[in-house]
ZALUM-671438 format. One record per residue: x, y, z of N, C-alpha, C, O in turn; chain; residue in three letters; residue number from 1. Coordinates in nm, 3 decimals, padded with zeros to 5 digits. Atoms other than C-alpha are relative to their C-alpha. Layout:
// ZALUM-671438
<rec n_X="X" n_Y="Y" n_Z="Z" ca_X="X" ca_Y="Y" ca_Z="Z" c_X="X" c_Y="Y" c_Z="Z" o_X="X" o_Y="Y" o_Z="Z" zati="A" zaba="ALA" tortor="NUM"/>
...
END
This chain:
// ZALUM-671438
<rec n_X="-00.058" n_Y="-00.040" n_Z="00.167" ca_X="-01.704" ca_Y="03.373" ca_Z="02.487" c_X="-00.142" c_Y="00.145" c_Z="00.035" o_X="-00.236" o_Y="00.171" o_Z="00.110" zati="A" zaba="MET" tortor="1"/>
<rec n_X="00.069" n_Y="-00.149" n_Z="00.018" ca_X="-01.843" ca_Y="03.717" ca_Z="02.399" c_X="-00.099" c_Y="-00.039" c_Z="-00.117" o_X="-00.111" o_Y="-00.154" o_Z="-00.161" zati="A" zaba="SER" tortor="2"/>
<rec n_X="00.099" n_Y="00.050" n_Z="00.120" ca_X="-02.124" ca_Y="03.760" ca_Z="02.110" c_X="00.113" c_Y="00.039" c_Z="-00.105" o_X="00.111" o_Y="-00.009" o_Z="-00.219" zati="A" zaba="ARG" tortor="3"/>
<rec n_X="-00.081" n_Y="-00.016" n_Z="00.143" ca_X="-01.820" ca_Y="03.913" ca_Z="01.909" c_X="00.099" c_Y="-00.177" c_Z="-00.028" o_X="00.128" o_Y="-00.247" o_Z="-00.124" zati="A" zaba="GLN" tortor="4"/>
<rec n_X="-00.071" n_Y="00.151" n_Z="00.009" ca_X="-01.643" ca_Y="03.584" ca_Z="01.928" c_X="-00.064" c_Y="-00.092" c_Z="-00.081" o_X="-00.020" o_Y="-00.155" o_Z="-00.178" zati="A" zaba="ASP" tortor="5"/>
<rec n_X="00.080" n_Y="00.122" n_Z="00.141" ca_X="-01.963" ca_Y="03.368" ca_Z="01.789" c_X="00.010" c_Y="00.117" c_Z="-00.101" o_X="00.111" o_Y="00.091" o_Z="-00.166" zati="A" zaba="LEU" tortor="6"/>
<rec n_X="00.021" n_Y="-00.068" n_Z="00.119" ca_X="-02.020" ca_Y="03.654" ca_Z="01.530" c_X="00.153" c_Y="-00.051" c_Z="-00.083" o_X="00.149" o_Y="-00.094" o_Z="-00.199" zati="A" zaba="ASP" tortor="7"/>
<rec n_X="-00.128" n_Y="00.033" n_Z="00.075" ca_X="-01.650" ca_Y="03.578" ca_Z="01.425" c_X="00.034" c_Y="-00.180" c_Z="-00.020" o_X="00.111" o_Y="-00.209" o_Z="-00.111" zati="A" zaba="ASP" tortor="8"/>
<rec n_X="-00.004" n_Y="00.132" n_Z="00.024" ca_X="-01.651" ca_Y="03.189" ca_Z="01.439" c_X="-00.149" c_Y="-00.023" c_Z="-00.122" o_X="-00.133" o_Y="-00.090" o_Z="-00.224" zati="A" zaba="ALA" tortor="9"/>
<rec n_X="00.073" n_Y="-00.008" n_Z="00.111" ca_X="-01.964" ca_Y="03.219" ca_Z="01.228" c_X="00.036" c_Y="00.007" c_Z="-00.119" o_X="-00.002" o_Y="-00.066" o_Z="-00.210" zati="A" zaba="ASP" tortor="10"/>
<rec n_X="-00.071" n_Y="-00.064" n_Z="00.134" ca_X="-01.744" ca_Y="03.420" ca_Z="00.968" c_X="00.091" c_Y="-00.116" c_Z="-00.046" o_X="00.134" o_Y="-00.158" o_Z="-00.154" zati="A" zaba="ASP" tortor="11"/>
<rec n_X="-00.164" n_Y="00.137" n_Z="00.010" ca_X="-01.482" ca_Y="03.148" ca_Z="00.987" c_X="-00.067" c_Y="-00.130" c_Z="-00.102" o_X="-00.046" o_Y="-00.150" o_Z="-00.221" zati="A" zaba="ILE" tortor="12"/>
<rec n_X="00.085" n_Y="00.046" n_Z="00.078" ca_X="-01.712" ca_Y="02.905" ca_Z="00.895" c_X="-00.094" c_Y="00.001" c_Z="-00.087" o_X="-00.166" o_Y="-00.091" o_Z="-00.126" zati="A" zaba="LEU" tortor="13"/>
<rec n_X="00.080" n_Y="-00.058" n_Z="00.176" ca_X="-01.883" ca_Y="03.059" ca_Z="00.606" c_X="00.116" c_Y="-00.034" c_Z="-00.111" o_X="00.121" o_Y="-00.110" o_Z="-00.208" zati="A" zaba="PHE" tortor="14"/>
<rec n_X="-00.107" n_Y="-00.020" n_Z="00.099" ca_X="-01.556" ca_Y="03.149" ca_Z="00.466" c_X="00.091" c_Y="-00.149" c_Z="-00.004" o_X="00.176" o_Y="-00.139" o_Z="-00.092" zati="A" zaba="ALA" tortor="15"/>
<rec n_X="-00.036" n_Y="00.088" n_Z="00.028" ca_X="-01.426" ca_Y="02.830" ca_Z="00.477" c_X="-00.065" c_Y="-00.164" c_Z="00.035" o_X="-00.040" o_Y="-00.246" o_Z="00.123" zati="A" zaba="HIS" tortor="16"/>
<rec n_X="00.071" n_Y="00.098" n_Z="00.034" ca_X="-01.659" ca_Y="02.569" ca_Z="00.357" c_X="00.071" c_Y="-00.179" c_Z="00.005" o_X="00.192" o_Y="-00.189" o_Z="-00.017" zati="A" zaba="PRO" tortor="17"/>
<rec n_X="-00.058" n_Y="00.077" n_Z="00.015" ca_X="-01.582" ca_Y="02.228" ca_Z="00.366" c_X="-00.014" c_Y="-00.065" c_Z="-00.191" o_X="-00.113" o_Y="-00.018" o_Z="-00.247" zati="A" zaba="PRO" tortor="18"/>
<rec n_X="00.009" n_Y="00.009" n_Z="00.122" ca_X="-01.535" ca_Y="02.076" ca_Z="-00.020" c_X="00.020" c_Y="-00.146" c_Z="-00.042" o_X="00.079" o_Y="-00.195" o_Z="00.054" zati="A" zaba="ARG" tortor="19"/>
<rec n_X="-00.053" n_Y="00.068" n_Z="00.065" ca_X="-01.473" ca_Y="01.797" ca_Z="-00.189" c_X="00.112" c_Y="-00.082" c_Z="-00.082" o_X="00.105" o_Y="-00.076" o_Z="-00.205" zati="A" zaba="LYS" tortor="20"/>
<rec n_X="-00.125" n_Y="00.032" n_Z="00.078" ca_X="-01.154" ca_Y="01.622" ca_Z="-00.301" c_X="00.019" c_Y="-00.108" c_Z="-00.028" o_X="00.024" o_Y="-00.202" o_Z="00.051" zati="A" zaba="VAL" tortor="21"/>
<rec n_X="-00.027" n_Y="00.098" n_Z="00.024" ca_X="-01.088" ca_Y="01.408" ca_Z="-00.509" c_X="00.201" c_Y="-00.042" c_Z="-00.044" o_X="00.260" o_Y="00.021" o_Z="-00.132" zati="A" zaba="THR" tortor="22"/>
<rec n_X="-00.132" n_Y="-00.014" n_Z="00.062" ca_X="-00.690" ca_Y="01.275" ca_Z="-00.538" c_X="00.054" c_Y="-00.175" c_Z="-00.088" o_X="-00.011" o_Y="-00.270" o_Z="-00.132" zati="A" zaba="ARG" tortor="23"/>
<rec n_X="-00.100" n_Y="00.082" n_Z="00.110" ca_X="-00.464" ca_Y="01.034" ca_Z="-00.732" c_X="00.064" c_Y="-00.126" c_Z="00.089" o_X="00.187" o_Y="-00.122" o_Z="00.077" zati="A" zaba="TRP" tortor="24"/>
<rec n_X="-00.094" n_Y="00.088" n_Z="-00.103" ca_X="-00.331" ca_Y="00.755" ca_Z="-00.489" c_X="00.040" c_Y="-00.118" c_Z="-00.132" o_X="-00.011" o_Y="-00.151" o_Z="-00.238" zati="A" zaba="LEU" tortor="25"/>
<rec n_X="-00.107" n_Y="00.084" n_Z="00.111" ca_X="-00.035" ca_Y="00.508" ca_Z="-00.635" c_X="-00.045" c_Y="-00.132" c_Z="00.028" o_X="-00.107" o_Y="-00.146" o_Z="00.133" zati="A" zaba="CYS" tortor="26"/>
<rec n_X="-00.004" n_Y="00.142" n_Z="-00.063" ca_X="-00.053" ca_Y="00.111" ca_Z="-00.633" c_X="00.017" c_Y="-00.028" c_Z="00.111" o_X="-00.029" o_Y="-00.122" o_Z="00.176" zati="A" zaba="GLY" tortor="27"/>
<rec n_X="-00.050" n_Y="00.086" n_Z="-00.115" ca_X="00.119" ca_Y="00.118" ca_Z="-00.361" c_X="-00.084" c_Y="00.077" c_Z="00.153" o_X="-00.053" o_Y="00.045" o_Z="00.268" zati="A" zaba="CYS" tortor="28"/>
<rec n_X="00.085" n_Y="-00.059" n_Z="-00.092" ca_X="-00.138" ca_Y="00.338" ca_Z="-00.145" c_X="00.035" c_Y="00.077" c_Z="00.056" o_X="-00.009" o_Y="00.086" o_Z="00.170" zati="A" zaba="GLY" tortor="29"/>
<rec n_X="-00.060" n_Y="-00.170" n_Z="00.009" ca_X="00.046" ca_Y="00.675" ca_Z="-00.140" c_X="-00.071" c_Y="00.085" c_Z="-00.070" o_X="-00.133" o_Y="00.045" o_Z="-00.168" zati="A" zaba="GLU" tortor="30"/>
<rec n_X="00.022" n_Y="-00.151" n_Z="00.116" ca_X="-00.049" ca_Y="01.006" ca_Z="-00.299" c_X="00.054" c_Y="-00.017" c_Z="-00.092" o_X="00.172" o_Y="-00.051" o_Z="-00.089" zati="A" zaba="ASP" tortor="31"/>
<rec n_X="-00.115" n_Y="00.023" n_Z="00.155" ca_X="00.043" ca_Y="00.988" ca_Z="-00.680" c_X="00.048" c_Y="00.130" c_Z="-00.023" o_X="-00.031" o_Y="00.222" o_Z="-00.048" zati="A" zaba="TYR" tortor="32"/>
<rec n_X="-00.060" n_Y="00.141" n_Z="00.038" ca_X="00.270" ca_Y="00.994" ca_Z="-00.735" c_X="00.112" c_Y="-00.012" c_Z="00.119" o_X="00.179" o_Y="00.082" o_Z="00.162" zati="A" zaba="PRO" tortor="33"/>
<rec n_X="-00.070" n_Y="00.018" n_Z="-00.128" ca_X="00.456" ca_Y="00.864" ca_Z="-00.456" c_X="00.193" c_Y="00.003" c_Z="-00.018" o_X="00.235" o_Y="-00.043" o_Z="-00.124" zati="A" zaba="CYS" tortor="34"/>
<rec n_X="-00.113" n_Y="-00.057" n_Z="-00.018" ca_X="00.835" ca_Y="00.960" ca_Z="-00.384" c_X="00.069" c_Y="-00.153" c_Z="-00.130" o_X="00.171" o_Y="-00.138" o_Z="-00.197" zati="A" zaba="PRO" tortor="35"/>
<rec n_X="-00.113" n_Y="00.101" n_Z="00.133" ca_X="00.944" ca_Y="00.595" ca_Z="-00.651" c_X="-00.048" c_Y="00.069" c_Z="-00.060" o_X="00.026" o_Y="00.167" o_Z="-00.063" zati="A" zaba="ASP" tortor="36"/>
<rec n_X="00.080" n_Y="-00.063" n_Z="00.127" ca_X="00.745" ca_Y="00.741" ca_Z="-00.886" c_X="00.112" c_Y="00.086" c_Z="-00.037" o_X="00.192" o_Y="00.064" o_Z="-00.127" zati="A" zaba="VAL" tortor="37"/>
<rec n_X="-00.036" n_Y="-00.143" n_Z="00.032" ca_X="00.892" ca_Y="01.088" ca_Z="-00.861" c_X="00.131" c_Y="-00.032" c_Z="-00.044" o_X="00.175" o_Y="00.026" o_Z="-00.143" zati="A" zaba="ARG" tortor="38"/>
<rec n_X="-00.142" n_Y="00.009" n_Z="00.058" ca_X="01.250" ca_Y="00.945" ca_Z="-00.888" c_X="00.022" c_Y="-00.098" c_Z="-00.146" o_X="00.104" o_Y="-00.087" o_Z="-00.237" zati="A" zaba="PHE" tortor="39"/>
<rec n_X="00.000" n_Y="00.060" n_Z="00.126" ca_X="01.165" ca_Y="00.692" ca_Z="-01.136" c_X="-00.037" c_Y="00.103" c_Z="-00.188" o_X="-00.014" o_Y="00.071" o_Z="-00.305" zati="A" zaba="ALA" tortor="40"/>
<rec n_X="00.075" n_Y="-00.128" n_Z="00.076" ca_X="01.006" ca_Y="01.015" ca_Z="-01.354" c_X="00.130" c_Y="00.065" c_Z="00.029" o_X="00.153" o_Y="00.128" o_Z="-00.073" zati="A" zaba="GLN" tortor="41"/>
<rec n_X="-00.131" n_Y="-00.141" n_Z="00.022" ca_X="01.326" ca_Y="01.232" ca_Z="-01.297" c_X="00.086" c_Y="-00.093" c_Z="-00.079" o_X="00.108" o_Y="-00.047" o_Z="-00.190" zati="A" zaba="LEU" tortor="42"/>
<rec n_X="-00.076" n_Y="00.102" n_Z="00.063" ca_X="01.545" ca_Y="00.917" ca_Z="-01.417" c_X="-00.041" c_Y="00.013" c_Z="-00.152" o_X="00.045" o_Y="00.028" o_Z="-00.239" zati="A" zaba="VAL" tortor="43"/>
<rec n_X="00.061" n_Y="00.058" n_Z="00.152" ca_X="01.337" ca_Y="00.867" ca_Z="-01.742" c_X="00.026" c_Y="00.154" c_Z="-00.034" o_X="00.116" o_Y="00.174" o_Z="-00.116" zati="A" zaba="ARG" tortor="44"/>
<rec n_X="-00.042" n_Y="-00.181" n_Z="00.024" ca_X="01.379" ca_Y="01.246" ca_Z="-01.780" c_X="00.091" c_Y="00.058" c_Z="-00.040" o_X="00.103" o_Y="00.126" o_Z="-00.141" zati="A" zaba="HIS" tortor="45"/>
<rec n_X="-00.163" n_Y="-00.036" n_Z="00.011" ca_X="01.723" ca_Y="01.309" ca_Z="-01.727" c_X="00.097" c_Y="-00.104" c_Z="-00.125" o_X="00.189" o_Y="-00.056" o_Z="-00.192" zati="A" zaba="ALA" tortor="46"/>
<rec n_X="-00.040" n_Y="00.084" n_Z="00.137" ca_X="01.816" ca_Y="00.977" ca_Z="-01.998" c_X="-00.053" c_Y="00.073" c_Z="-00.086" o_X="00.022" o_Y="00.127" o_Z="-00.167" zati="A" zaba="SER" tortor="47"/>
<rec n_X="-00.012" n_Y="-00.016" n_Z="00.148" ca_X="01.607" ca_Y="01.094" ca_Z="-02.243" c_X="00.034" c_Y="00.172" c_Z="-00.055" o_X="00.025" o_Y="00.211" o_Z="-00.171" zati="A" zaba="VAL" tortor="48"/>
<rec n_X="-00.086" n_Y="-00.114" n_Z="00.036" ca_X="01.768" ca_Y="01.465" ca_Z="-02.213" c_X="00.128" c_Y="00.008" c_Z="-00.013" o_X="00.195" o_Y="00.107" o_Z="-00.041" zati="A" zaba="ARG" tortor="49"/>
<rec n_X="-00.207" n_Y="00.061" n_Z="00.036" ca_X="02.150" ca_Y="01.253" ca_Z="-02.232" c_X="-00.038" c_Y="00.019" c_Z="-00.110" o_X="-00.029" o_Y="00.136" o_Z="-00.147" zati="A" zaba="ALA" tortor="50"/>
<rec n_X="00.020" n_Y="00.085" n_Z="00.037" ca_X="02.031" ca_Y="01.077" ca_Z="-02.490" c_X="00.032" c_Y="00.116" c_Z="-00.153" o_X="-00.045" o_Y="00.213" o_Z="-00.142" zati="A" zaba="THR" tortor="51"/>
<rec n_X="-00.011" n_Y="-00.136" n_Z="00.080" ca_X="02.154" ca_Y="01.340" ca_Z="-02.841" c_X="-00.095" c_Y="-00.057" c_Z="-00.128" o_X="-00.119" o_Y="00.016" o_Z="-00.225" zati="A" zaba="PRO" tortor="52"/>
END
């Protein structure tokens, strides 16, 4: 491993620090919105648009 490799590794680690991410979870345990929720939202949205 060369000195340049170590310097490059340091640069990458500096440019990509870890960050805390908060995300929503669905009641089923998947990321929100889960596929079932997405489908239900599409159906609801489509029925609202179809109704005059």
